[in-house]
C-alpha positions in Angstrom: 9.1 13.2 8.3 6.0 14.1 10.4 4.3 11.5 12.6 1.4 11.4 10.1 2.5 10.7 6.5 1.7 13.6 4.2 0.8 12.4 0.8 1.2 14.1 -2.6 -1.0 13.0 -5.5 0.9 13.0 -8.8 -1.9 13.0 -11.4 -5.6 13.2 -10.6 -7.3 11.3 -13.4 -8.6 7.7 -13.7 -8.4 5.9 -10.4 -7.1 8.9 -8.4 -10.5 10.2 -7.1 -11.4 6.7 -5.9 -8.1 6.4 -4.1 -8.4 9.9 -2.6 -11.9 9.1 -1.3 -10.7 5.9 0.3 -7.8 7.8 1.9 -10.4 10.0 3.5 -12.3 7.0 4.7 -9.2 5.8 6.5 -8.2 9.2 7.8 -5.0 9.4 5.7 -3.7 12.8 4.9 -3.4 14.2 1.4 -1.2 17.3 1.6 -0.7 18.2 -2.1 -1.7 17.5 -5.6 -0.4 18.3 -9.1 -1.7 17.6 -12.6 -0.8 18.9 -16.1 -3.6 21.5 -15.8 -3.8 23.9 -12.8 -7.6 24.2 -13.2 -7.9 20.5 -12.9 -5.5 20.5 -10.0 -7.7 23.0 -8.1 -10.9 21.1 -8.9 -9.4 17.9 -7.4 -7.9 19.8 -4.5 -11.3 21.5 -3.7 -13.1 18.1 -3.9 -10.8 16.5 -1.3 -9.8 19.6 0.7 -6.1 19.4 -0.3 -4.2 22.5 0.8 -1.1 22.4 -1.5 -1.8 22.8 -5.2 1.1 22.7 -7.7 1.4 23.7 -11.3 4.0 21.1 -12.1 5.1 17.6 -11.0 8.5 18.9 -10.3 7.0 21.4 -7.8 5.0 18.6 -6.2 7.9 16.2 -5.6 10.0 19.1 -4.2 7.3 20.2 -1.8 8.9 20.0 1.7 5.5 19.3 3.2 5.1 16.1 1.3 6.6 12.8 2.5 5.2 10.3 0.0 4.0 10.5 -3.6 1.2 8.5 -5.1 1.6 8.2 -8.9 -1.5 7.6 -10.9 -0.5 8.7 -14.4 -0.8 6.4 -17.4 1.4 3.3 -17.6 4.1 4.6 -19.9 4.8 7.5 -17.5 5.1 5.4 -14.3 8.8 5.0 -14.5 9.4 8.7 -15.4 7.2 10.0 -12.6 8.4 7.4 -10.1 12.0 8.3 -10.7 11.2 12.0 -10.4 9.7 11.4 -7.0 12.5 9.1 -5.9 15.3 11.4 -7.0 13.6 14.2 -4.9 13.9 11.9 -1.9 10.2 11.0 -1.6 8.8 7.6 -0.9 6.6 6.5 -3.7 3.5 4.3 -4.3 3.1 3.7 -8.0 -0.1 2.5 -9.7 -0.1 -1.0 -11.3 1.4 -2.1 -13.5 4.4 -0.4 -12.0 6.0 -0.2 -15.5 5.6 -1.7 -18.9 8.9 -3.6 -18.8 10.9 -5.5 -16.2 13.9 -3.3 -16.9 12.0 -0.1 -16.1 10.7 -1.8 -12.9 14.2 -2.6 -12.0 15.3 1.0 -12.5 12.7 2.0 -9.9 13.9 -0.6 -7.5 17.5 0.4 -7.9 16.8 4.1 -7.5 14.7 3.4 -4.4 17.6 1.4 -2.8 20.1 4.1 -3.8 18.0 6.9 -2.3 16.9 4.8 0.7 13.2 5.4 0.1 10.2 3.0 0.1 9.0 2.1 -3.4 5.9 -0.1 -3.9 3.5 -1.1 -6.6 -0.1 -0.1 -5.9 -1.5 -3.6 -6.4 -4.4 -2.8 -4.0 -6.0 -6.2 -4.4 -3.2 -7.9 -2.4 -4.1 -5.8 0.7 -7.8 -6.3 0.7 -9.2 -8.2 3.8 -10.9 -10.7 1.5 -7.7 -11.5 -0.5 -5.6 -11.6 2.7 -8.1 -14.1 4.1 -8.1 -16.2 1.0 -4.3 -16.2 0.8 -4.1 -17.1 4.5 -6.5 -20.0 4.0 -4.3 -21.4 1.2 -1.0 -20.8 2.9 -2.5 -22.3 6.1 -3.1 -25.6 4.4 -6.9 -25.5 4.4 -7.0 -27.0 0.8 -3.7 -29.0 1.1 -1.0 -28.2 -1.4 -2.1 -25.7 -4.0 -1.7 -27.2 -7.5 -3.8 -25.0 -9.8 -4.8 -21.4 -9.9 -7.3 -19.7 -12.2 -8.2 -16.0 -12.7 -10.2 -14.1 -15.3 -10.6 -10.4 -15.8 -12.8 -10.0 -18.9 -15.0 -7.0 -19.4 -16.6 -5.3 -22.4 -14.8 -2.0 -22.9 -15.5 -0.4 -26.4 -13.2 2.3 -27.7 -15.8 5.0 -27.0 -16.0 4.1 -23.3 -12.2 4.1 -22.6 -10.2 5.4 -25.6 -6.9 5.1 -23.7 -7.2 1.3 -23.5 -7.3 1.2 -27.3 -4.3 3.5 -27.7 -0.8 2.0 -27.8 1.0 5.2 -27.0 -1.0 5.5 -23.8 -0.2 2.0 -22.6 -3.5 0.4 -23.6 -4.6 -3.2 -24.1 -6.2 -5.9 -22.0 -3.0 -7.5 -20.7 -1.3 -4.6 -19.0 -4.5 -2.9 -17.7 -6.6 -6.0 -16.8 -4.3 -9.0 -17.0 -1.9 -7.7 -14.4 -4.6 -8.7 -11.8 -4.8 -12.4 -12.8 -1.0 -12.6 -13.1 -0.4 -11.1 -9.8 -3.0 -13.4 -8.2 -1.4 -16.5 -9.7 2.0 -15.4 -8.5 0.7 -14.7 -5.0 -0.5 -18.3 -4.8 2.1 -20.3 -6.7 5.1 -18.0 -6.9 7.0 -17.1 -10.1 6.5 -19.7 -12.8 9.3 -21.7 -14.4 7.9 -21.3 -17.9 5.1 -19.4 -19.5 3.0 -19.9 -22.7 0.7 -17.1 -23.8 -1.2 -15.8 -26.8 -2.8 -12.4 -27.6 -5.5 -11.3 -30.0 -4.3 -8.0 -31.4 -6.4 -5.0 -32.5 -5.7 -2.8 -35.5 -4.6 -0.1 -33.1 -1.6 -2.2 -31.9 -2.9 -3.3 -28.5 -4.2 -6.7 -27.4 -8.0 -7.1 -27.2 -7.5 -10.3 -25.3 -4.7 -12.4 -23.8 -4.6 -15.8 -22.2 -1.7 -17.7 -20.8 -0.7 -20.8 -18.8 2.0 -20.6 -16.1 3.9 -23.8 -15.5 5.8 -24.9 -12.4 8.4 -27.6 -12.1 6.5 -28.8 -9.0 3.7 -29.9 -11.3 1.5 -26.9 -10.5 0.1 -24.6 -13.1 -2.1 -21.5 -13.5 -4.5 -20.3 -16.2 -5.0 -16.6 -16.6 -6.9 -14.5 -19.1 -8.0 -11.0 -19.7 -10.2 -9.4 -22.4 -11.8 -6.1 -23.2 -14.0 -7.4 -25.9 -15.9 -10.2 -24.0 -17.6 -10.5 -20.6 -16.1 -13.1 -18.4 -16.7 -14.5 -14.9 -14.1 -12.1 -13.3 -13.6 -14.8 -10.7 -10.6 -16.7 -9.3 -10.0 -20.1 -7.8 -7.2 -22.2 -6.2 -7.4 -26.0 -6.3 -5.3 -28.0 -3.8 -4.8 -31.6 -3.0 -7.6 -31.7 -0.4 -10.0 -29.0 -1.6 -10.4 -25.6 -3.4 -11.0 -22.0 -2.7 -13.5 -20.3 -5.1 -13.4 -16.5 -5.0 -16.5 -14.7 -6.2 -16.8 -11.9 -8.7 -15.1 -9.5 -8.9 -12.2 -11.4 -7.4 -9.9 -8.3 -7.4 -12.2 -6.3 -5.2 -13.4 -6.9 -1.6 -15.6 -10.0 -2.1 -16.7 -13.3 -0.7 -15.1 -16.7 -1.1 -16.0 -20.3 -0.4 -13.8 -23.3 0.6 -14.8 -26.8 -0.5 -13.4 -30.2 0.2 -12.7 -32.9 -2.5 -16.3 -34.1 -2.2 -17.4 -30.6 -3.2 -18.8 -30.2 0.3 -18.8 -26.6 1.6 -16.4 -26.3 4.5 -16.7 -22.5 5.2 -17.5 -19.2 3.5 -16.0 -15.7 4.0 -18.0 -12.5 3.5 -17.2 -9.2 5.0 -18.0 -5.6 4.2 -15.6 -2.7 4.2 -15.9 1.1 4.0 -15.1 2.5 0.5 -13.7 0.4 -2.3 -10.6 -0.7 -0.4 -7.8 1.4 -1.9 -6.9 2.5 1.6 -5.4 -0.8 2.7 -2.4 -0.6 0.5 -1.6 2.9 1.8 -2.1 1.9 5.4 0.4 -0.9 4.8 2.7 1.6 3.0 2.6 3.8 6.1 3.3 0.9 8.4 6.4 0.0 6.3 7.6 3.6 6.6 7.1 3.5 10.4 9.4 0.4 10.4 12.0 2.0 8.2 11.5 -0.5 5.4 12.3 0.4 1.8 10.5 -2.7 0.4 7.1 -4.1 1.4 7.0 -7.7 2.7 3.7 -8.2 1.0 4.4 -6.5 -2.4 8.1 -6.2 -2.7 9.9 -4.5 -5.6 11.7 -7.7 -6.2 8.4 -9.4 -6.8 7.1 -6.5 -8.9 10.1 -6.9 -11.2 9.6 -10.6 -11.5 5.9 -10.1 -12.3 6.8 -7.8 -15.1 9.1 -10.5 -16.4 6.1 -12.8 -16.5 4.0 -10.2 -18.1 6.6 -9.7 -20.8 6.9 -13.5 -21.3 3.2 -13.6 -22.1 3.1 -10.5 -24.3 5.8 -7.9 -24.7 4.4 -4.4 -25.0 
């Protein structure tokens, strides 16, 4: 592998252009791209000055000038395309949710271990400076022992705006597209819950319009999470501890501000910092750091945790 990681983009729709732009902000190197349509491949490659253009995903993962693959195809294809890259001996960063089932996530983890390659879920929020600072505040004891977490991701997304989200065959629905953020946030604060209770409001297309759940812990802690694509919510998050709370401003899953209060509701301190781009680059920078250390699982977003999060997702609503 070269001293600079050479990335291949598998898929160029949806979030891929945002990720590619942030890669450029950070000086990361995109060597190749492939989509299902060579014209689309060339358009994307021209936009981001990508030299290697492939007519198939198979050609991309077998490109000797590519070290790592970023997978941005639709959710139901993550396991197929992730395994394709792994079996070709490539390290792979896979968009969240990493799969639609825990068993598929485990397949990716097992394959990565067998091929000795790094596999990581692209839960970009975990790596943002604001989220890292908020997690550091909680884990550093600034609000005492965390006892409650809350996160909402509710936005109005009508079918005409995003048809995929209303299509079951394409992995649509609020829970897996939006709810993965609140679930991952709650787990990052309190860990994997001991039990879960959830409820979904279903559409006539077979996907959930909204899902809410409570995560329970034997320690006495709990978390409330909800997602919706038919109502507008706060898109905020909070952690309550024994001596204070952290309130994360909207949108909590992006680079944002937060405030720490004591139990008298007195403001202790605030965090606010700007970044270049949207922040997709931080997960890739961490990924490259893991590669430099020879790791096959991230210490921040391990495949073990990704599998466990998918188990929680399924406990709330099984796709």
